[in-house]
C-alpha positions as CSV (number, residue, x, y, z in Angstrom):
1,X,110.3,82.7,97.3
2,X,111.5,82.3,93.7
3,X,111.3,79.2,91.6
4,X,112.2,78.5,88.0
5,X,109.5,78.0,85.4
6,X,110.6,74.4,85.0
7,X,110.3,73.7,88.8
8,X,106.9,75.5,88.9
9,X,105.5,73.4,86.1
10,X,106.8,70.1,87.7
11,X,105.4,71.0,91.1
12,X,102.4,73.1,90.3
13,X,99.8,71.4,92.5
14,X,102.1,71.4,95.5
15,X,103.1,75.0,94.8
16,X,99.5,76.1,94.7
17,X,98.8,74.3,98.0
18,X,101.8,76.0,99.6
19,X,100.7,79.4,98.3
20,X,97.1,78.9,99.5
21,X,98.3,77.9,102.9
22,X,100.9,80.6,103.4
23,X,99.2,83.5,101.6
24,X,102.5,84.4,100.1
25,X,103.3,85.0,96.5
26,X,105.9,83.1,94.5
27,X,108.0,84.6,91.8
28,X,108.4,82.4,88.8
29,X,111.4,83.1,86.6
30,X,112.3,81.9,83.1
31,X,114.5,83.1,80.2
32,X,111.4,84.8,78.8
33,X,110.7,86.9,81.9
34,X,109.2,86.8,85.4
35,X,105.7,86.2,86.7
36,X,104.1,86.0,90.1
37,X,101.7,83.3,91.4
38,X,99.6,84.4,94.3
39,X,96.5,83.5,96.1
40,X,93.3,84.4,94.2
41,X,91.9,86.4,97.1
42,X,95.1,88.4,97.3
43,X,94.9,89.1,93.6
44,X,91.2,90.2,93.9
45,X,92.2,92.6,96.7
46,X,95.0,94.1,94.5
47,X,92.5,94.5,91.6
48,X,90.0,96.2,93.9
49,X,92.6,98.6,95.3
50,X,93.8,99.4,91.8
51,X,90.2,100.1,90.7
52,X,89.5,102.3,93.7
53,X,92.7,104.4,93.2
54,X,92.4,104.7,89.5
55,X,90.3,107.9,89.8
56,X,92.4,110.7,91.3
57,X,89.3,112.1,93.0
58,X,88.4,108.8,94.6
59,X,92.1,108.2,95.6
60,X,92.1,111.6,97.4
61,X,88.9,110.8,99.2
62,X,90.2,107.5,100.3
63,X,93.5,109.0,101.5
64,X,91.6,111.8,103.4
65,X,89.4,109.2,105.1
66,X,92.4,107.1,106.1
67,X,94.2,110.2,107.5
68,X,91.0,111.1,109.4
69,X,90.8,107.6,110.8
70,X,94.4,107.7,112.0
71,X,93.9,111.0,113.7
72,X,90.8,109.6,115.5
73,X,92.7,106.5,116.5
74,X,95.5,108.3,118.3
75,X,94.4,110.6,121.1
76,X,96.1,113.9,121.2
77,X,98.4,114.6,124.1
């Protein structure tokens, strides 16, 4: 969903309620640029993921663990 900055400022409380209920982000556009309004828990998750993947060594460990979990989830045939 995309809304203008004017509409977002006019309907901010309702917009926040809608975002909180749907767990979807809203893009806000103006002549000065674009921004995204998203649920705070989603933002926190993005921040945590970015932090964990910031270190190449840690990113490799996480990806290796993910690949291992996938292999264990699907039995070999």
